[in-house]
Phi, psi and omega in degrees: 000131180281151171233142181261122180284165180299323180299310182291326179293324179296318176304315182298313181292338180276352181292122179265117180299145177266123177248110174310138172255181180303321182292328174296314177297316177305312189295315181296321178298313175299317183294324180289323179294315181300327175277003179062029173262083195287318183293329177285320181303315181295322175298316179295314184295322177298320175298318178300319177294326179290327176285324182225076182301340185261008180264107185301330181301318188295316180293323179291320175293326176294324178297325177295327173297312179298325173299318186289336179260011174084009182264079191289320176303315182289326178296310183293326176300314184293314184288330172294322173298320180295318180293340178280340183253343184201168181252066187269104193302324180299341180302323183299318175295315183299318180293320180299314180303320180290321180296325181292323177292330179279351179086008180269076192287332177294321182284331177293315181299316182303309184289330176291324180293313180306319181295310179297327179293319184279328188221064186303333180246024189282176185298335181258011191291322179298318177299318182294320180292320178300319179300315182292329174292324178294320180297320179300314181297312174310313182298315177302319184288321172303318176301317180293317180303316181297340182279344186256178178280104190290324186291313183291328179290319180295328176296313178303314187297315183291324179296311182299318180299317178307309184287321181291319181296329178275000186052043170263080190288325179296323176289332184282325185308302181299333176290312178296318179301321180291325180294319179295324180292315182284331182226071184295337179283352181266126184280320189305323177297330180296322181282330175288330175296313181290328177295314183294327180293317179304303185283000175263359171118343186267065189291319179288330174292315178300319179295315178298324180291320182294318181295325176301312180293327180290323176299323184281323183229079187290342178267005184292121178302322183291327176289313181301312182291316180301314184288329173299315179288321179301310182295320177300316182293329179280356180082017178259071186303318179305311179293321179301316181295334182289323179283328177295321178294330182284322180281340179295343181264356183261131181228092191288165174278317184275139181303318181298328176281328170300318179297316184296325182288311182304314182293320181297322178290320175298313181300333181256018175065024170268071194290321176309304182292318180303318187293323179294320181293316182298316183298333188278346186277156171269113191299327184297338183265350180238005192282349174279000176262111172302334177302327178301308183288319176307314186261342173290318182293316177296323174301311181294327181292313183290345172266005171092004177273070186301309183300318175300320178296315176298318175300314178298316181295320179292321177298316181295325178293324178296313178286325184229088185303335179299333182300324183297345183270347180273173176281144180284175178301333181285348175259003184275000000 
């Protein structure tokens, strides 16, 4: 029979059990968030908030995780609760960002402005200013749109979209030409036109027209993405990379613009960055785009995620039967 001496017994009795605190859970949550393991990050952060329910930093970080997974209302509920109990200034920008994602631009503008009024040189001041610029651009585009015959324009846009998503460039061209003729103040059809022109074989003509538009509007996302693709297809990678670098710093509000960037990155073989962009999108808002499935599946396949690629391709073919007639991601 073994015996425990008094000395050993004292050692046993002196062991202090380790009980994790809020900071421990918070640190684990941030670590998981940085690794883009959002479900795990949310679990850790909820534990941190349970430990320290009055710590605004924990709730703000949890709201950021909700934003990342597209749960904007849940994020704003948390942030609103924080503002009711403290004046944690960062909340104003985070709420503005969530409202922008939800398309509530007036609310987004109000909170972004409040943030800059309270913290003009804060950590999010540059982001808030950029958000206000994007909102202003959206407002200008909306004002222009209201002046036109919305129903007729919508019919042309949907028809052009239908052909371009199926990569039926020759069918898209006359539709876009008519749209430009009827609605000359709208810029987006002009970029659609150069893309259809390029992939229908008139590459130099398309490049020249897009460069003219780029000279007039050097910050146009549509010009940046088109030129990145055009130069890549023409084998001028160095020129393509300059435009890729420009769009790599752009994080749009709207899902369709996010998709445009992701597709451009995929088409120019920037698969790592494309993968991050595709993952950040809300699928429900882009699943009507066959290009989402076409290029996301190819991106996943090129990164070695074969099962993910096949899953996306199968889902895409079910929603968009024309995809089944194309080469799969394994042939890209």
